[in-house]
C-alpha positions, 0 to 999 in steps of 0.5 A: 820709452818715448819714441824718438821720431816725433822728437826729430821731427819736433826739432826739424820744424823749429830749425825750419822756423829759425831759419826763416825768421833769420832769412826775413831779418836778413831781408830787412836788414839788406833792405835797410842797408840799400835805403841808407845807401841811397840817403847817404848818396842823396845827402852827399850829393846835396852836400857837393851841390852846396859846396859848388855853390858856395865855391862858385860864389866865393869865386864870384866875389873875389872877381867882383872884388878884383874888377872893383879894385881895378876900377877903382885904381884906374878912377884915382889915377885919373883923378890924380892925373886931373888934380895934377893939371889944376883940377879939384884935390883927390878924395881917396876911395873908401874902398882902397882905403880899407883892408878887404874883408874875408868874404862872408860865403868862403867856402871850405876845401872840397872833400874830394880835394882835401889838400887844395889850398883856397884862393886867397883874395887879392888885397889892395894896398891900403891907404896910409899914403897917397897917390901919384906922387901921393902922400904929399900933395905931391906926397905918402898918403895913400897909394892910388889910394895910398898915400906916404911920406913922400907927399901931401900929407897922408890921412888916417886910415890911408895908405901910402900911395903917392908922396904923402897921405892927406895930401893937399886939399885946398879951398874953396871947394870942398869934396865929400868923403869917398867921393868926387862931388863937390859941396858947398860950405853948407854941404850941399852939392854945388852947381856946374857955375859954382863948381867952375867958379871955385876951380878958377879961383883954386890954386893947384894942389896935390893931395897926399895920396898923389905920391907917397904911405896914407901910408899907407889908403894909411890902410887899415892894418894889414897882415904881412903876407910877404914871404921871408927871403932865405937867410932872414929872420923875423924879429919879434916886436916886444909886447906893448907893456914891456915897452915904455911910451913917452908922454905926450905933454913934454916940452914948451910949445914955440909958436912962430907964425912967419907963414901969415905975414904979409910980404908987402909989411915986412921992412927990407932988412927981414925979407929977400925976394927973388923972381919967383920966390921970397924969404921972410925972417923972424923979427924976434930973433937976429937975422943970421942967414942968407939964402939964395936959389941956385938951380931949378930942375924941371920935371915931367911929373911931381918930385917926391923926393930928394937926396944929396950924395955923401960927397955933396956933389950930386942930388938925386930925385924921384918922380913918376917912373924915373930917378934923375941924378943932378950935377950940384956944381952945374945943375946939369942932368948927369943920368936918367934911371929908369926899370924898363922892365917895369909895368907901364900900364899905370903910374910908378912913382919913386918915393924915396932914394938914397945913395950909398956912403961911398957913392957907388950905388944908388937905392930906389923905392917905388909904389911897386913895393920893390926896392932896386939898387942901381949901380950908378957907373953902369947905369944898371940895377944890381939887385931887386929886394922884393918882400914888402906888400905895400908901397916903399915910402922911405930908405936909408943906408947904415952908417957903414954902407953895409945895410939898406933900412926901408919902411913901407905901408905894410906896417914892417920896417926892413934891414937888407944886406947891400951885397946879397940882396938878402932881408936880414931883419924885419921890424913889424908894428903889430903893437897897435891892434887894428890901428893903421900904422903904415910906416912913412919914414925911417932913419938909422942913428949916426952910430947905427945902432938905433932905427927910428921909425914914423907911421900913420897911428901918431908914433914914432918907435925906436928899435935896437939894431943888434937885437931888433928889440923895439926900445920905446913908443914916442907918443906926442903928435896929434895926427900921423907922423910924416918925417923922422931925423936923427941930429948929427950928434945922435942926442936927438930925433926930430919929428914932422907930422900932419898935425903941422908941428915939429917935435924935437925928442931928447934920446937921453940913455938911447943917444950917442953919449949914453946919458943916464936919463931912463926915457925919451922926453919931448923937449919942445914942439915947434908950431909955424906951419900952416899946414901938413909938415912933410919932411924934415932935416938937420944940417950937417953941424946940427945947428938948424932944422929944415921943414917942408910943408903942404903949406908950400914953405920951407922954414929954417929952425934954430934947435938950441932956441926952438926959434924960426929963423926964416921962411922961404916961399919958392914952390907953387905946390906942397913941398914934399922933400927937403935935403941938406948937402953932407959937405956944403951949404946947400939944401934941395926941396922937391915939390908937387909943382914938378920942381926941385929946386937947389939953394944955398944957405949962408951964415952972416958974418954979422947978424942983422 
């Protein structure tokens, strides 16, 4: 038999060895855990430091962007003021004309604060309309870098700011893109003596960025970020392939160059002269109209818009900070509407005005992206409609007076309820990708079933109000379209563009009479202005078309023959806005020369 003592001793030794090895391994594991924890702490510390640096860099870029924008806006404001006093034309800043890009070093939300939302960068209004009164040399080019429908023409890629974007820039001095340095015809910087001579010979001009949508600073398309109001619905735009596009080459081109005629060579029966205005008639057509100046309404700044009340008794005009209502019969100023709560640090041009059909309210749209509904009798604001992300360039009332239509440099057309002040529908232009498509002008069809909008991307769009569907895009103009108007019978649509032409579109099956034509066709192209066409309108009977241009002229056209009847020269700067009285033979003009004028037009009993 084997003794048991030695076996027990051997087992004990083995257990001790195992225990020793286990303790050793356990100690090594503890040491590794310590090293791991230390390395993880170091890595976490370095990551936090990198995130802090990235966040600081992001904040610095954002602060720099904001400061730069403020400086640019102030510089543009001063340039517009200088231009309005006869200085060199405004050259929109490239910085304000482009949508800001996302900072390359934007930091992700810190891990310690997983629910903290990143701070968005402020975005300048994109160009599409002009400054000051803007767009229109007094209209929508881009605001403060935008121009728009209400002013000189808006340049491509500009937002609407002042009346119109590509405001009116005139010789002899030229200005280098993106700067205020004058250059000669060879592209060389002008000497101080040459600049002084150029400015002396130069006629006062207001750029489109001075008051209106280039648009919008025709801004590169910016995202629509405004929150939707309660009770509103956003109607998606139909996919591009499902929307018919009207071909460009349609309809005859009618050339009527009255703007080049020398007044001294015109026979007396084909001209009419006033103290500071004259009318030249087309010798190729019978003279059937007589035009007279009735009143001249002086303003303290560029007049961006004019509009008659539905009863024809009053005229509203919009300029810097104030909207005025005038008595058409007497020329007296009935009231001045100004929002005292609006910021006074900068200009605030009123780009659009519109009376409600019953005459109780006046709606105004301005550079601060807000729409104000005024109770005319109380001289008080009833509602302030907020939602647009850029300047408001155009307004219209539905025929029944229940809805307000607005167009902005933010690429949207919005429908608002008058009583509640709530947004009802939003039509968004998102079918052209990155192209700037700031809205310059909007209009309701006479039956209230259609909405038309012109934009900086050279297009006109038609939407169906009841469904919100995009029906058609009308493509034909070669430059931004600044104005649209339906004919009184609802069968035609009129457009005016920075390509210096007007176009008459036959609405076919979309017209009031629902003719069988499948698509909209361009019936004719009217060529006669020497510069941007900034505003268009139909006479109440549909017999005349009236257009205002950066060439300072107003032309009357016969839509049946596409011939121009006459050209009126009565302003010293761009004609940013034209409007015809719904009830009387009057029309009004608003200009960059700080004047609005009321004119009469009457049909001669016997053509001359």
